KEKE-3310 file (N, C-alpha, C; in steps of 0.2 Angstrom, whole numbers, plus 5000, padded with zeros to 4 digits):
npx = (5004:5003:5006:5000:5006:5005:5018:5018:5009:5018:5029:5022:5020:5033:5035:5026:5030:5042:5038:5035:5047:5060:5072:5090:5103:5120:5124:5131:5128:5112:5101:5088:5074:5066:5049:5037:5026:5030:5041:5057:5072:5086:5089:5101:5107:5119:5127:5138:5144:5139:5127:5130:5126:5123:5113:5109:5100:5096:5087:5072:5057:5040:5030:5027:5029:5022:5026:5020:5026:5025:5023:5035:5046:5064:5078:5091:5104:5103:5110:5109:5111:5108:5112:5117:5103:5093:5080:5070:5057:5056:5043:5040:5052:5065:5077:5092:5104:5115:5115:5114:5105:5103:5097:5093:5093:5077:5060:5051:5044:5033:5033:5031:5037:5041:5044:5049:5047:5060:5073:5084:5088:5098:5100:5109:5111:5115:5115:5117:5120:5118:5127:5138:5143:5147:5158:5168:5168:5165:5169:5180:5171:5161:5152:5144:5152:5147:5142:5136:5126:5113:5109:5106:5092:5079:5067:5054:5055:5056:5065:5081:5083:5094:5098:5111:5125:5133:5149:5164:5173:5165:5158:5167:5170:5157:5156:5167:5161:5151:5158:5165:5180:5182:5178:5168:5175:5185:5178:5169:5177:5182:5171:5166:5177:5175:5162:5165:5173:5165:5156:5164:5167:5154:5151:5161:5158:5145:5149:5156:5146:5138:5145:5145:5141:5125:5120:5120:5115:5107:5112:5111:5108:5115:5126:5132:5137:5146:5155:5160:5167:5176:5184:5190:5198:5207:5214:5220:5230:5242:5255:5255:5243:5227:5222:5210:5201:5203:5200:5186:5181:5184:5174:5162:5157:5155:5168:5164:5153:5159:5169:5162:5153:5162:5168:5156:5152:5164:5169:5180:5191:5195:5209:5214:5209:5216:5229:5230:5227:5239:5248:5244:5246:5260:5264:5261:5269:5282:5281:5283:5296:5303:5306:5316:5315:5315:5312:5299:5293:5294:5286:5273:5271:5277:5288:5298:5308:5310:5298:5289:5293:5290:5276:5272:5276:5268:5256:5256:5264:5277:5293:5296:5307:5309:5301:5308:5319:5314:5313)
npy = (4994:5011:5027:5043:5059:5077:5089:5099:5094:5083:5090:5096:5085:5082:5094:5093:5082:5087:5095:5087:5080:5088:5094:5093:5104:5111:5122:5120:5107:5099:5088:5076:5065:5053:5055:5045:5041:5041:5032:5026:5032:5043:5060:5072:5088:5098:5114:5120:5132:5149:5147:5134:5118:5102:5087:5072:5058:5044:5030:5020:5016:5016:5012:5011:5027:5041:5057:5072:5085:5103:5116:5129:5143:5139:5143:5137:5125:5108:5092:5074:5058:5041:5029:5012:5002:5009:5014:5024:5034:5046:5055:5043:5039:5029:5028:5023:5015:5016:5028:5046:5062:5078:5093:5109:5127:5136:5135:5124:5108:5102:5088:5070:5060:5044:5033:5018:5006:5000:4989:4997:5014:5026:5043:5056:5073:5088:5106:5120:5137:5147:5158:5155:5144:5151:5157:5148:5141:5150:5162:5176:5187:5182:5173:5157:5143:5138:5125:5123:5132:5129:5125:5135:5143:5156:5162:5159:5149:5132:5121:5112:5095:5081:5065:5054:5043:5036:5038:5027:5036:5045:5037:5033:5046:5048:5038:5042:5053:5048:5041:5050:5054:5064:5078:5092:5108:5103:5092:5099:5106:5095:5089:5099:5100:5087:5088:5098:5091:5081:5089:5094:5082:5079:5090:5089:5077:5080:5091:5083:5075:5085:5089:5079:5071:5073:5062:5047:5035:5021:5020:5017:5030:5028:5020:5029:5038:5030:5027:5040:5041:5031:5037:5047:5040:5034:5044:5049:5041:5041:5037:5024:5016:5007:4990:4986:4977:4979:4992:4992:4984:4993:5003:4996:4990:4978:4971:4972:4981:4993:4995:4996:5006:5017:5020:5024:5036:5044:5043:5036:5022:5017:5017:5023:5035:5038:5038:5049:5059:5058:5062:5075:5081:5080:5088:5101:5101:5101:5113:5122:5122:5117:5104:5090:5080:5066:5066:5071:5061:5050:5055:5055:5042:5034:5022:5020:5030:5032:5027:5035:5047:5044:5042:5055:5063:5057:5061:5076:5080:5085:5083:5080:5086:5097:5107:5110:5117:5128:5137)
npz = (5000:4996:5003:5000:4999:4999:4996:5006:5016:5020:5025:5036:5044:5049:5056:5066:5073:5078:5088:5099:5100:5099:5087:5089:5090:5087:5081:5070:5066:5064:5071:5070:5073:5062:5059:5067:5061:5048:5047:5054:5060:5057:5054:5047:5046:5040:5041:5031:5026:5022:5010:5007:5011:5019:5018:5027:5027:5036:5036:5038:5030:5035:5026:5008:5000:4992:4986:4982:4974:4976:4964:4963:4965:4965:4973:4974:4969:4969:4973:4974:4981:4981:4993:4997:4998:4993:4983:4971:4963:4951:4944:4937:4932:4936:4949:4955:4967:4961:4955:4953:4956:4949:4952:4945:4947:4947:4942:4952:4947:4951:4952:4955:4968:4971:4985:4990:5003:5010:5017:5023:5021:5014:5011:5003:5001:4994:4995:4985:4984:4969:4968:4976:4969:4957:4961:4961:4949:4939:4926:4923:4923:4931:4926:4922:4914:4897:4897:4909:4910:4910:4922:4930:4930:4926:4939:4934:4925:4920:4931:4928:4926:4930:4928:4932:4931:4946:4948:4952:4959:4964:4973:4982:4988:4994:5004:5012:5017:5024:5034:5041:5050:5060:5071:5076:5071:5063:5057:5050:5040:5034:5028:5020:5010:5004:4999:4989:4981:4976:4969:4959:4952:4948:4940:4930:4924:4919:4910:4901:4895:4890:4879:4870:4854:4846:4840:4846:4845:4852:4865:4882:4895:4907:4902:4893:4903:4909:4899:4897:4909:4907:4897:4905:4914:4906:4900:4912:4914:4905:4903:4907:4902:4906:4901:4889:4894:4908:4909:4906:4916:4927:4925:4925:4914:4900:4889:4876:4875:4880:4870:4858:4861:4865:4852:4846:4854:4854:4841:4838:4842:4859:4861:4850:4852:4863:4858:4849:4858:4866:4857:4854:4867:4867:4857:4863:4874:4868:4862:4872:4875:4886:4888:4882:4867:4869:4883:4883:4875:4884:4895:4890:4888:4877:4874:4865:4856:4842:4837:4842:4836:4822:4823:4827:4816:4806:4810:4811:4801:4802:4810:4828:4833:4826:4831:4842:4837:4832:4842)
capx = (5000:5007:5003:5002:5006:5008:5024:5016:5007:5024:5033:5019:5021:5039:5035:5022:5034:5047:5035:5036:5054:5064:5079:5096:5108:5125:5126:5134:5124:5106:5099:5081:5071:5061:5043:5035:5021:5034:5046:5061:5079:5089:5091:5106:5108:5126:5127:5145:5145:5133:5126:5132:5124:5123:5108:5110:5094:5097:5080:5068:5050:5035:5026:5028:5026:5022:5026:5018:5030:5022:5027:5037:5053:5069:5084:5097:5105:5103:5111:5108:5114:5106:5117:5114:5098:5088:5077:5064:5055:5053:5038:5040:5059:5068:5083:5094:5109:5121:5114:5113:5100:5105:5092:5095:5089:5072:5054:5050:5039:5027:5034:5029:5043:5039:5049:5047:5049:5066:5076:5087:5090:5102:5100:5114:5109:5119:5112:5122:5118:5122:5132:5144:5146:5150:5165:5172:5168:5163:5174:5182:5165:5156:5147:5146:5154:5141:5140:5133:5121:5106:5108:5103:5086:5075:5062:5048:5057:5056:5072:5083:5084:5098:5100:5117:5128:5137:5156:5168:5176:5160:5156:5173:5169:5151:5158:5171:5157:5147:5162:5170:5183:5183:5172:5168:5177:5189:5173:5166:5182:5183:5165:5166:5181:5172:5157:5168:5176:5159:5153:5169:5166:5148:5152:5165:5153:5140:5152:5158:5139:5135:5150:5144:5137:5118:5119:5124:5111:5103:5116:5108:5111:5120:5132:5136:5141:5152:5160:5164:5172:5182:5189:5194:5203:5212:5218:5224:5236:5245:5261:5253:5236:5225:5220:5203:5197:5204:5196:5179:5180:5184:5168:5156:5154:5158:5172:5161:5149:5164:5173:5157:5151:5167:5168:5150:5152:5169:5171:5186:5192:5198:5216:5215:5208:5222:5235:5229:5228:5246:5252:5242:5250:5267:5265:5260:5275:5287:5280:5285:5303:5306:5308:5319:5310:5315:5308:5292:5290:5293:5281:5267:5270:5281:5295:5302:5308:5309:5291:5286:5295:5286:5269:5271:5277:5262:5250:5257:5268:5284:5297:5295:5313:5308:5298:5314:5323:5310:5313)
capy = (5000:5017:5033:5049:5066:5083:5091:5103:5089:5079:5094:5097:5079:5083:5099:5091:5077:5091:5098:5082:5078:5094:5093:5095:5108:5114:5128:5117:5101:5098:5081:5075:5058:5053:5054:5038:5040:5040:5027:5027:5034:5049:5065:5077:5094:5102:5120:5120:5139:5152:5145:5127:5113:5094:5083:5065:5055:5037:5029:5014:5018:5011:5009:5015:5034:5045:5064:5077:5092:5109:5121:5135:5144:5136:5147:5133:5119:5102:5085:5069:5051:5035:5024:5006:4998:5014:5015:5028:5036:5053:5055:5036:5038:5025:5030:5017:5016:5018:5034:5053:5067:5085:5098:5116:5132:5138:5133:5117:5106:5098:5081:5065:5056:5038:5030:5012:5004:4995:4987:5003:5018:5032:5048:5061:5078:5094:5112:5125:5143:5148:5163:5152:5140:5155:5159:5142:5139:5156:5166:5183:5191:5179:5169:5150:5140:5136:5118:5123:5138:5127:5124:5141:5146:5161:5159:5157:5144:5125:5120:5106:5088:5077:5059:5051:5037:5038:5035:5025:5041:5048:5032:5034:5052:5047:5033:5046:5058:5044:5039:5055:5052:5070:5081:5099:5112:5098:5089:5104:5107:5089:5088:5104:5097:5081:5091:5101:5085:5078:5094:5094:5076:5079:5095:5086:5072:5084:5094:5078:5073:5091:5089:5073:5072:5071:5056:5042:5029:5018:5019:5019:5035:5026:5018:5035:5041:5025:5028:5046:5040:5027:5041:5051:5036:5032:5050:5050:5036:5042:5034:5017:5015:5001:4987:4987:4973:4982:4998:4990:4982:4999:5007:4992:4988:4973:4974:4974:4987:4998:4995:4998:5013:5022:5022:5028:5042:5048:5043:5032:5017:5020:5018:5028:5042:5039:5039:5055:5064:5058:5066:5082:5083:5080:5095:5106:5101:5103:5120:5126:5121:5116:5097:5087:5076:5060:5067:5071:5054:5046:5057:5053:5034:5031:5019:5020:5037:5032:5026:5042:5052:5042:5044:5062:5065:5055:5065:5083:5082:5087:5080:5083:5090:5104:5112:5113:5121:5134:5141)
capz = (5000:4995:5006:4996:5003:4996:5000:5012:5021:5022:5029:5042:5048:5052:5060:5072:5076:5081:5094:5104:5100:5096:5085:5093:5086:5090:5077:5064:5063:5067:5071:5072:5072:5057:5062:5068:5055:5041:5048:5059:5058:5059:5049:5050:5042:5041:5038:5030:5026:5019:5004:5006:5016:5017:5022:5027:5030:5037:5038:5036:5029:5037:5020:5002:5000:4986:4988:4976:4975:4974:4960:4967:4963:4969:4972:4975:4965:4973:4970:4979:4980:4984:4995:5000:4995:4992:4976:4971:4956:4950:4938:4933:4930:4941:4951:4960:4971:4956:4951:4956:4953:4950:4951:4944:4950:4943:4945:4954:4942:4954:4951:4960:4970:4975:4989:4992:5010:5010:5023:5026:5015:5015:5005:5004:4997:4994:4992:4984:4981:4963:4969:4978:4963:4952:4964:4960:4942:4935:4923:4927:4924:4935:4922:4922:4907:4893:4899:4915:4911:4910:4929:4933:4926:4930:4944:4931:4920:4923:4932:4924:4930:4926:4932:4930:4935:4951:4947:4958:4962:4968:4978:4987:4992:4998:5009:5016:5020:5029:5039:5043:5057:5064:5075:5077:5066:5058:5053:5045:5035:5030:5024:5014:5005:5001:4995:4983:4977:4973:4965:4954:4948:4944:4934:4925:4920:4916:4904:4896:4892:4886:4873:4866:4848:4848:4837:4850:4844:4857:4871:4888:4898:4911:4898:4891:4909:4911:4894:4898:4914:4905:4894:4910:4917:4901:4900:4918:4914:4898:4903:4908:4901:4907:4895:4887:4899:4914:4909:4906:4923:4932:4924:4926:4907:4897:4884:4869:4876:4880:4863:4853:4864:4864:4845:4845:4857:4852:4834:4837:4847:4865:4860:4844:4855:4868:4854:4846:4864:4868:4852:4855:4873:4866:4854:4868:4879:4864:4860:4878:4874:4892:4888:4877:4864:4873:4889:4881:4873:4890:4899:4887:4887:4872:4876:4859:4853:4835:4835:4844:4831:4816:4824:4827:4809:4802:4812:4810:4795:4803:4815:4834:4834:4822:4836:4847:4833:4830:4848)
cpx = (5004:5002:5005:5001:5008:5014:5023:5014:5013:5028:5029:5019:5028:5039:5031:5026:5040:5044:5036:5043:5059:5071:5085:5101:5114:5128:5129:5130:5118:5103:5092:5079:5066:5055:5040:5030:5024:5038:5050:5068:5081:5091:5096:5107:5114:5126:5135:5147:5139:5132:5128:5130:5123:5117:5109:5104:5096:5091:5077:5061:5046:5031:5028:5025:5027:5021:5025:5021:5025:5026:5028:5044:5058:5075:5091:5098:5106:5106:5111:5110:5110:5112:5114:5109:5092:5086:5071:5063:5054:5049:5040:5047:5063:5075:5086:5101:5116:5120:5113:5108:5103:5099:5095:5091:5083:5065:5053:5044:5033:5028:5032:5035:5040:5045:5046:5050:5054:5069:5079:5089:5094:5102:5105:5112:5113:5115:5117:5119:5122:5128:5139:5147:5150:5157:5170:5173:5167:5170:5176:5176:5160:5151:5149:5148:5147:5138:5136:5127:5114:5104:5105:5098:5083:5070:5056:5049:5058:5064:5074:5084:5088:5099:5106:5120:5133:5144:5159:5171:5171:5158:5161:5171:5163:5153:5162:5167:5153:5151:5167:5173:5184:5177:5173:5171:5181:5184:5170:5171:5182:5177:5164:5171:5178:5166:5159:5171:5170:5156:5158:5168:5159:5148:5156:5161:5148:5143:5154:5151:5137:5139:5149:5140:5130:5116:5123:5119:5107:5106:5111:5112:5117:5127:5136:5140:5147:5157:5164:5169:5177:5187:5193:5199:5208:5217:5222:5230:5239:5251:5260:5246:5234:5223:5212:5198:5197:5199:5188:5177:5179:5177:5162:5153:5158:5163:5169:5157:5154:5167:5168:5155:5156:5168:5162:5150:5158:5172:5177:5186:5195:5205:5218:5214:5214:5228:5235:5230:5235:5250:5251:5246:5257:5269:5265:5266:5281:5287:5283:5293:5307:5308:5311:5314:5310:5311:5301:5289:5289:5287:5274:5266:5273:5287:5300:5302:5307:5302:5287:5287:5291:5279:5268:5271:5271:5256:5250:5261:5275:5287:5296:5301:5313:5305:5303:5318:5320:5311:5320)
cpy = (5006:5023:5039:5055:5071:5085:5095:5099:5085:5083:5095:5091:5080:5088:5097:5086:5081:5094:5093:5080:5083:5092:5096:5098:5111:5120:5126:5111:5101:5091:5080:5067:5059:5051:5047:5036:5039:5033:5028:5028:5040:5054:5070:5082:5098:5108:5122:5128:5142:5150:5138:5123:5106:5091:5076:5062:5047:5034:5022:5016:5013:5008:5013:5022:5037:5053:5068:5083:5097:5113:5127:5136:5141:5139:5143:5128:5114:5096:5080:5062:5046:5031:5018:5004:5003:5014:5020:5030:5043:5054:5049:5035:5035:5028:5025:5019:5017:5024:5040:5057:5074:5089:5105:5121:5134:5136:5126:5114:5103:5091:5076:5061:5050:5035:5024:5010:4999:4994:4993:5007:5024:5037:5054:5067:5084:5100:5117:5131:5145:5153:5160:5147:5145:5157:5154:5141:5144:5159:5172:5188:5188:5175:5162:5148:5138:5130:5118:5128:5135:5125:5130:5145:5152:5158:5156:5152:5137:5123:5113:5101:5084:5071:5055:5046:5040:5034:5032:5030:5045:5044:5032:5040:5051:5043:5037:5051:5054:5042:5044:5054:5058:5073:5088:5103:5108:5094:5093:5105:5101:5088:5093:5102:5092:5083:5094:5096:5082:5083:5094:5088:5076:5084:5092:5081:5075:5088:5089:5076:5079:5091:5084:5074:5070:5064:5050:5036:5027:5017:5021:5025:5033:5023:5023:5038:5036:5026:5034:5045:5036:5032:5045:5046:5034:5038:5052:5046:5036:5037:5026:5015:5008:4997:4988:4983:4976:4988:4997:4988:4988:5003:5003:4991:4982:4975:4976:4980:4993:5000:4999:5005:5018:5025:5026:5035:5047:5048:5039:5027:5020:5021:5022:5035:5043:5041:5046:5061:5064:5063:5074:5085:5084:5087:5101:5107:5103:5110:5124:5127:5120:5108:5095:5082:5069:5060:5067:5064:5050:5048:5055:5046:5031:5029:5020:5027:5037:5031:5032:5047:5051:5044:5051:5065:5063:5059:5073:5085:5085:5083:5083:5088:5096:5109:5115:5118:5128:5139:5144)
cpz = (5000:4998:5002:5000:4998:5000:5006:5017:5024:5027:5036:5047:5052:5057:5067:5076:5080:5087:5100:5105:5096:5093:5089:5088:5090:5086:5070:5061:5067:5066:5073:5070:5067:5061:5062:5062:5049:5042:5054:5056:5060:5053:5052:5044:5044:5037:5037:5030:5022:5012:5002:5012:5014:5021:5021:5030:5030:5040:5035:5036:5032:5032:5014:5003:4993:4988:4982:4978:4973:4969:4963:4964:4968:4968:4972:4970:4971:4969:4976:4976:4984:4986:4998:4995:4992:4984:4976:4964:4956:4943:4934:4931:4936:4943:4956:4963:4967:4953:4956:4953:4954:4947:4950:4948:4945:4946:4946:4950:4945:4952:4957:4962:4974:4978:4992:4999:5009:5016:5027:5020:5018:5009:5007:4999:4999:4991:4991:4981:4975:4964:4971:4973:4958:4955:4963:4953:4937:4932:4926:4928:4928:4932:4922:4915:4904:4895:4905:4916:4912:4918:4933:4929:4930:4934:4940:4926:4923:4925:4929:4929:4926:4931:4929:4934:4940:4950:4953:4962:4967:4974:4984:4992:4997:5004:5014:5020:5026:5035:5041:5050:5061:5067:5075:5070:5061:5054:5048:5039:5030:5025:5018:5009:5001:4996:4988:4978:4973:4968:4958:4949:4945:4938:4928:4921:4916:4909:4899:4892:4888:4879:4868:4860:4850:4845:4841:4850:4850:4863:4877:4891:4903:4908:4896:4897:4910:4905:4895:4904:4912:4901:4899:4913:4912:4900:4906:4918:4907:4898:4904:4908:4903:4900:4894:4893:4906:4915:4909:4913:4928:4931:4924:4919:4905:4891:4878:4869:4876:4873:4858:4855:4863:4857:4843:4848:4855:4845:4833:4842:4853:4864:4855:4847:4860:4864:4851:4852:4866:4863:4853:4861:4871:4862:4858:4872:4875:4863:4866:4878:4881:4893:4882:4873:4867:4879:4888:4879:4879:4894:4897:4886:4881:4874:4871:4856:4846:4833:4837:4838:4824:4817:4824:4820:4805:4804:4810:4804:4796:4809:4822:4835:4831:4827:4841:4843:4831:4836:4848)
residu = (UNK:UNK:UNK:UNK:UNK:UNK:UNK:UNK:UNK:UNK:UNK:UNK:UNK:UNK:UNK:UNK:UNK:UNK:UNK:UNK:UNK:UNK:UNK:UNK:UNK:UNK:UNK:UNK:UNK:UNK:UNK:UNK:UNK:UNK:UNK:UNK:UNK:UNK:UNK:UNK:UNK:UNK:UNK:UNK:UNK:UNK:UNK:UNK:UNK:UNK:UNK:UNK:UNK:UNK:UNK:UNK:UNK:UNK:UNK:UNK:UNK:UNK:UNK:UNK:UNK:UNK:UNK:UNK:UNK:UNK:UNK:UNK:UNK:UNK:UNK:UNK:UNK:UNK:UNK:UNK:UNK:UNK:UNK:UNK:UNK:UNK:UNK:UNK:UNK:UNK:UNK:UNK:UNK:UNK:UNK:UNK:UNK:UNK:UNK:UNK:UNK:UNK:UNK:UNK:UNK:UNK:UNK:UNK:UNK:UNK:UNK:UNK:UNK:UNK:UNK:UNK:UNK:UNK:UNK:UNK:UNK:UNK:UNK:UNK:UNK:UNK:UNK:UNK:UNK:UNK:UNK:UNK:UNK:UNK:UNK:UNK:UNK:UNK:UNK:UNK:UNK:UNK:UNK:UNK:UNK:UNK:UNK:UNK:UNK:UNK:UNK:UNK:UNK:UNK:UNK:UNK:UNK:UNK:UNK:UNK:UNK:UNK:UNK:UNK:UNK:UNK:UNK:UNK:UNK:UNK:UNK:UNK:UNK:UNK:UNK:UNK:UNK:UNK:UNK:UNK:UNK:UNK:UNK:UNK:UNK:UNK:UNK:UNK:UNK:UNK:UNK:UNK:UNK:UNK:UNK:UNK:UNK:UNK:UNK:UNK:UNK:UNK:UNK:UNK:UNK:UNK:UNK:UNK:UNK:UNK:UNK:UNK:UNK:UNK:UNK:UNK:UNK:UNK:UNK:UNK:UNK:UNK:UNK:UNK:UNK:UNK:UNK:UNK:UNK:UNK:UNK:UNK:UNK:UNK:UNK:UNK:UNK:UNK:UNK:UNK:UNK:UNK:UNK:UNK:UNK:UNK:UNK:UNK:UNK:UNK:UNK:UNK:UNK:UNK:UNK:UNK:UNK:UNK:UNK:UNK:UNK:UNK:UNK:UNK:UNK:UNK:UNK:UNK:UNK:UNK:UNK:UNK:UNK:UNK:UNK:UNK:UNK:UNK:UNK:UNK:UNK:UNK:UNK:UNK:UNK:UNK:UNK:UNK:UNK:UNK:UNK:UNK:UNK:UNK:UNK:UNK:UNK:UNK:UNK:UNK:UNK:UNK:UNK:UNK:UNK:UNK:UNK:UNK:UNK:UNK:UNK:UNK:UNK:UNK:UNK:UNK:UNK:UNK:UNK:UNK:UNK:UNK:UNK:UNK:UNK:UNK:UNK)
# end
């Protein structure tokens, strides 16, 4: 049986519960009990700094719930993660423990969120005021990069909603948040650092998705996320790249899906992409004039200088040593 609440009625249940069992706050973190009418568990709200906060709900529902959100302007960006066995649906779109949800600023759409009663659920949610995000990722004039502009809509325009895959790097940060080893001010600093790490990983994934070609066939959205993450892992190990099998295992895909999907998304195989990227990096390093040709070849993962020179000449039409002579 599913119990249906409006967002207002759902909030009123918490307010009534707090009359009998008030939240406990030390100025940094506020803790409260989940109302018995809803289930059991603990909620925590961390005020990390003005415009940045963290919510952690660890709970078990008494029965399935459906919450109908009201349409209203939302001045914050929010992102949240399912941890453990939690599953839910937003307007019939399933979200599971391997996914995250990112809501932009703008008009809340009045969507219905369905929460099933599971053994135990943990929901981690971050709230960021746009002005604070501008200070980290905005340009000199305070504007967001084009890939992120859709996150900040006017109050009368429908806010954006993105459901994506939670990468292994995000999963590590989430576990570190849940098992923070510090207290008081040190805890505050640690949690804020992890929140910005999560934010960076989310924005990097979002930027990669925004830059994808529109024609990517029938790939599942979660597979596209994993393929983008595979590209990141590949480029982070220029000098010692993983095998295709290892790369597929790290991102949670099988070899065939990764091989076929990488070509579909990026227009070439994973290792053709890596090869071209290495040579582009080599040209940039040589242009600075600070490294010898042999040093550049080694830095980008070419053990054989002759092979590097031949590959460089084939791609650019001139020898790598000619860049050194021009300086």
